[in-house]
C-alpha positions as CSV (number, residue, x, y, z in Angstrom):
1,M,72.6,84.6,105.9
2,A,75.8,82.6,107.1
3,P,79.0,83.7,105.6
4,T,80.3,82.1,102.5
5,T,84.0,81.7,102.7
6,T,86.4,80.0,100.2
7,E,90.1,79.6,101.1
8,S,91.0,82.9,99.6
9,T,87.8,85.0,99.8
10,T,85.1,85.9,102.2
11,L,81.5,86.9,101.6
12,Q,78.3,87.4,103.6
13,L,74.9,88.2,102.1
14,I,72.3,90.3,104.1
15,G,68.6,90.6,103.2
16,G,66.0,88.1,101.8
17,N,66.1,84.9,99.7
18,E,64.1,86.1,96.7
19,G,65.2,87.5,93.3
20,D,67.7,86.3,90.7
21,R,71.4,85.8,91.6
22,F,73.9,88.5,90.4
23,L,77.6,88.1,90.4
24,F,79.8,91.2,89.5
25,T,83.4,90.5,90.5
26,G,86.9,90.8,89.3
27,E,87.9,87.2,90.2
28,S,88.9,86.4,86.6
29,N,91.4,89.3,86.1
30,G,92.2,90.8,89.6
31,A,90.0,93.9,89.1
32,S,88.6,95.4,92.3
33,L,85.4,97.5,93.1
34,C,86.3,101.2,92.3
35,R,82.9,103.1,92.2
36,M,79.4,102.5,93.2
37,W,76.0,104.2,93.1
38,V,73.1,103.3,95.5
39,W,69.5,104.1,95.4
40,V,67.4,103.7,98.6
41,G,63.6,103.5,99.1
42,P,61.5,103.7,102.2
43,S,62.0,100.1,103.4
44,Q,64.9,98.8,101.2
45,V,67.9,99.5,99.0
46,K,66.4,99.8,95.5
47,A,69.3,99.5,93.3
48,V,73.1,99.4,93.0
49,R,75.3,100.3,90.1
50,A,78.9,99.4,90.4
51,W,82.2,99.8,88.4
52,L,85.2,97.6,88.7
53,S,88.8,99.0,88.2
54,D,89.1,97.5,84.7
55,G,85.5,100.8,84.4
56,Q,68.5,110.7,93.4
57,H,71.6,108.5,94.2
58,T,74.8,108.5,96.3
59,E,78.1,107.8,94.6
60,F,81.5,106.6,96.1
61,S,84.7,106.5,94.2
62,F,87.7,104.8,95.5
63,R,91.0,106.6,95.2
64,P,94.3,104.9,94.3
65,G,95.5,102.8,97.2
66,E,92.2,103.2,99.0
67,R,90.4,100.0,100.4
68,I,87.7,99.2,102.7
69,A,88.7,99.0,106.4
70,T,85.3,98.4,108.1
71,L,81.8,97.3,106.6
72,S,78.5,96.8,108.1
73,L,75.2,95.7,106.4
74,W,71.6,95.9,107.6
75,G,68.5,94.1,106.4
76,N,65.2,95.9,106.2
77,G,64.1,94.5,109.5
78,N,61.6,91.8,108.2
79,G,64.1,89.6,106.4
80,T,63.1,90.4,102.7
81,R,65.5,93.2,101.5
82,L,68.8,94.8,102.0
83,G,68.3,97.9,104.1
84,A,71.7,99.7,104.5
85,I,75.3,99.8,103.6
86,K,78.0,101.5,105.8
87,F,81.8,101.4,105.2
88,K,84.9,103.3,106.2
89,T,88.2,103.2,104.2
90,N,91.8,103.2,105.2
91,K,91.8,106.9,104.1
92,E,89.3,107.7,106.8
93,R,86.4,108.3,104.4
94,E,83.0,107.0,105.0
95,F,80.0,105.9,102.9
96,F,76.6,105.3,104.5
97,V,73.2,104.8,102.7
98,K,70.0,103.5,104.3
99,M,66.4,103.1,103.9
100,T,64.5,106.5,103.9
101,S,61.5,105.5,106.1
102,W,62.1,102.4,108.1
103,G,64.5,102.4,111.0
104,L,67.6,100.3,111.2
105,K,67.5,97.3,113.5
106,T,70.4,94.6,113.6
107,E,73.8,95.7,112.3
108,Y,75.9,93.0,110.7
109,P,79.7,93.8,110.8
110,M,81.5,92.1,107.9
111,D,84.8,90.4,107.7
112,V,86.6,92.5,105.1
113,G,89.9,90.3,104.9
114,S,92.5,92.4,103.2
115,G,90.1,95.2,102.2
116,F,90.6,94.3,98.6
117,C,87.0,94.1,97.4
118,Q,86.6,92.0,94.3
119,G,83.0,93.0,93.7
120,L,79.4,92.4,94.7
121,V,77.3,89.3,94.9
122,G,73.5,89.0,95.6
123,N,69.9,88.6,94.6
124,S,67.8,91.2,92.9
125,G,64.2,91.5,91.4
126,Q,62.4,94.8,91.7
127,D,64.8,95.7,94.6
128,I,68.0,94.5,96.0
129,D,66.8,91.4,97.9
130,C,70.2,90.6,99.5
131,M,73.7,91.5,98.7
132,G,77.3,91.1,100.0
133,F,80.8,92.3,99.3
134,L,83.4,89.7,98.1
135,F,86.7,90.4,99.7
136,L,90.2,88.7,99.3
137,N,91.5,87.3,102.5
138,N,94.4,88.9,104.3
139,I,97.4,88.9,101.8
140,Q,100.8,87.7,102.8
141,S,102.6,88.2,99.4
142,I,101.9,89.0,95.8
143,V,104.3,87.7,93.1
144,L,104.2,88.2,89.2
145,C,105.4,84.9,87.9
146,D,105.4,82.8,84.6
147,V,106.6,85.9,82.7
148,R,106.9,85.7,79.0
149,Y,108.0,88.3,76.5
150,P,106.3,87.2,73.2
151,T,107.9,89.9,70.9
152,I,111.5,89.8,72.2
153,K,113.0,88.2,69.1
154,Q,111.6,91.0,67.1
155,V,113.3,93.8,69.1
156,T,116.5,95.4,67.9
157,P,117.7,97.8,70.7
158,Q,118.8,101.2,69.5
159,V,121.9,102.3,71.5
160,A,122.9,106.0,71.4
161,V,126.6,106.4,72.0
162,E,128.4,109.6,72.9
163,E,132.0,110.3,73.7
164,I,133.4,112.7,76.4
165,K,136.8,113.2,77.7
166,S,138.0,113.2,81.3
167,V,141.3,113.8,82.9
168,T,141.7,111.0,85.4
169,Y,144.2,108.3,86.5
170,K,141.6,105.4,86.7
171,N,142.3,102.1,84.9
172,K,140.1,100.9,82.1
173,T,136.6,99.9,83.6
174,S,133.0,99.6,82.5
175,K,130.1,100.6,84.5
176,I,126.6,99.4,83.6
177,I,123.4,100.7,85.3
178,Q,120.1,99.3,84.3
179,T,116.5,99.9,85.5
180,N,113.8,97.4,84.9
181,T,110.0,98.0,85.5
182,W,107.1,95.8,84.9
183,S,103.9,97.7,84.7
184,M,100.8,96.5,86.3
185,S,97.3,97.6,87.1
186,E,97.2,100.3,89.7
187,N,94.4,98.7,91.6
188,I,96.9,96.2,92.8
189,T,100.3,98.1,92.9
190,A,98.7,101.1,94.7
191,K,97.6,98.8,97.6
192,F,100.2,96.2,97.9
193,K,104.0,95.5,97.4
194,V,104.5,93.2,94.3
195,D,107.6,91.2,93.6
196,V,108.4,89.8,90.3
197,K,109.9,86.3,89.5
198,A,111.3,86.5,86.0
199,G,114.2,86.6,83.8
200,I,115.4,90.1,82.9
201,P,115.9,90.9,79.1
202,D,119.6,91.7,78.6
203,I,121.3,93.7,75.8
204,A,124.4,92.3,74.1
205,E,126.6,93.7,71.5
206,V,126.9,91.4,68.5
207,S,128.6,91.8,65.1
208,T,125.5,93.2,63.5
209,G,124.8,95.7,66.4
210,F,122.9,94.8,69.5
211,S,120.5,92.0,70.4
212,T,118.3,91.0,73.4
213,S,117.9,87.7,75.3
214,V,116.3,86.7,78.6
215,G,118.5,86.0,81.6
216,V,118.1,83.4,84.3
217,E,115.0,83.7,86.4
218,N,115.3,85.5,89.7
219,T,113.2,87.5,92.1
220,Y,113.1,91.3,91.9
221,S,111.1,94.2,93.0
222,R,108.6,95.5,90.4
223,V,110.9,98.5,89.8
224,H,114.5,97.1,90.0
225,T,117.8,98.9,89.4
226,S,121.1,97.2,89.2
227,E,124.6,98.6,88.9
228,R,127.8,96.6,88.2
229,T,131.3,97.4,87.3
230,E,133.5,95.5,84.9
231,T,137.2,95.8,85.4
232,L,139.5,95.4,82.4
233,S,143.2,95.4,83.4
234,T,145.4,97.8,81.8
235,N,148.9,99.0,82.5
236,I,149.3,102.8,82.8
237,D,152.7,104.3,82.5
238,I,152.6,108.0,83.2
239,P,155.9,109.8,82.3
240,P,157.2,112.4,84.9
241,G,155.4,115.7,84.6
242,K,152.8,114.3,82.1
243,K,149.0,114.0,82.5
244,M,146.8,111.1,80.9
245,N,143.5,111.7,79.1
246,V,140.8,109.1,79.3
247,K,138.3,108.7,76.6
248,I,134.8,107.7,77.9
249,T,132.0,106.4,75.8
250,I,128.4,106.5,77.3
251,G,125.8,104.3,75.7
252,R,122.2,104.8,76.4
253,C,119.4,102.5,75.5
254,S,115.6,102.3,76.4
255,F,113.0,100.0,75.0
256,D,109.5,98.6,76.0
257,L,108.4,94.9,75.6
258,P,104.9,93.6,76.1
259,Y,104.8,90.7,78.6
260,T,102.3,88.1,79.8
261,G,102.3,86.5,83.2
262,T,100.4,85.2,86.3
263,V,99.7,87.3,89.4
264,R,99.9,84.9,92.3
265,M,98.4,86.2,95.7
266,T,99.2,84.1,98.8
267,C,96.9,84.7,101.8
268,S,98.0,84.5,105.3
269,N,96.0,81.3,105.8
270,G,98.1,79.7,103.0
271,S,95.5,79.8,100.3
272,M,96.3,81.2,96.9
273,F,94.4,83.3,94.4
274,S,95.8,83.8,90.9
275,F,94.9,85.4,87.6
276,Q,96.5,86.1,84.2
277,T,97.7,89.5,83.3
278,T,99.5,91.5,80.7
279,G,101.7,94.6,80.8
280,K,104.7,96.6,79.7
281,Y,108.2,95.7,80.6
282,K,110.4,98.8,80.4
283,V,114.1,99.0,80.5
284,H,116.6,101.9,80.6
285,R,120.3,101.1,80.4
286,T,123.3,103.3,80.6
287,T,126.8,102.0,80.0
288,E,129.9,104.1,80.7
289,Q,133.2,102.6,79.4
290,Y,136.8,104.0,79.8
291,K,138.1,103.1,76.4
292,S,141.6,104.5,75.8
293,L,144.3,106.6,77.4
294,E,146.5,109.3,75.7
295,T,149.2,111.5,76.9
296,I,148.5,115.2,77.1
297,Q,151.5,117.1,75.9
298,K,152.9,119.7,78.2
299,K,153.0,123.1,76.4
300,N,156.5,124.8,76.3
301,K,156.7,128.1,78.1
302,M,157.7,131.0,76.0
């Protein structure tokens, strides 16, 4: 059969025209083919059992980050059934099943696009009449966007504060280090780089403790670490022969927020594929603040 291609996917069915249509793909939520069993008979592929990443025979399980690099399908030679399946992955593993009695004739190499297989499509009755693999086309970029934090108003950050002392001559400054992570399904993040277009929930000190609010939307890597130093001007007068002691407070805060968003994949041909997703936003923040100075009295020698 001729290839069936949308702007963002590619599919070609090999075999006959009989049987009822089946469609088992992850187009609605971005899931991918992660495991399959295949049963073969003398002149046909008898049955296929497949799992998507959101769950006498031959089994193949895809590893994290593994995708199909090349794929070929065969009919059974008289145009009525699927006869064989052969693919190789980017991890150099191979899967090959074929009819047990009839020999293979015409090989049909498939266009695998990005190698991101969204599932299986075909017709089946007593056997697999025809079948193909649905692939997403070559991917140019993936962005998590339209991010919302539905429970942010219900979160009260708990900040643990500790105080240490350090002998130094630095002025009064404040250093803030924050790491932000948006969790996503491994079937995407293990295969592709994902950027995030979102506002980052920030922690602010208020009269009643600490609160959170969402900052201005920007583009970040999925795991983003930022560091900034705030300088607070202070005059330091160190008397002759004296040393100054600086009191430093360190505040540590970590919390998780559920988020909702849209994963938008842009293919190299300009087409787009998107689906809704949910996950956890995780933040870890450390604040070091040089708070006050005091003179260390010099001990008198006896």
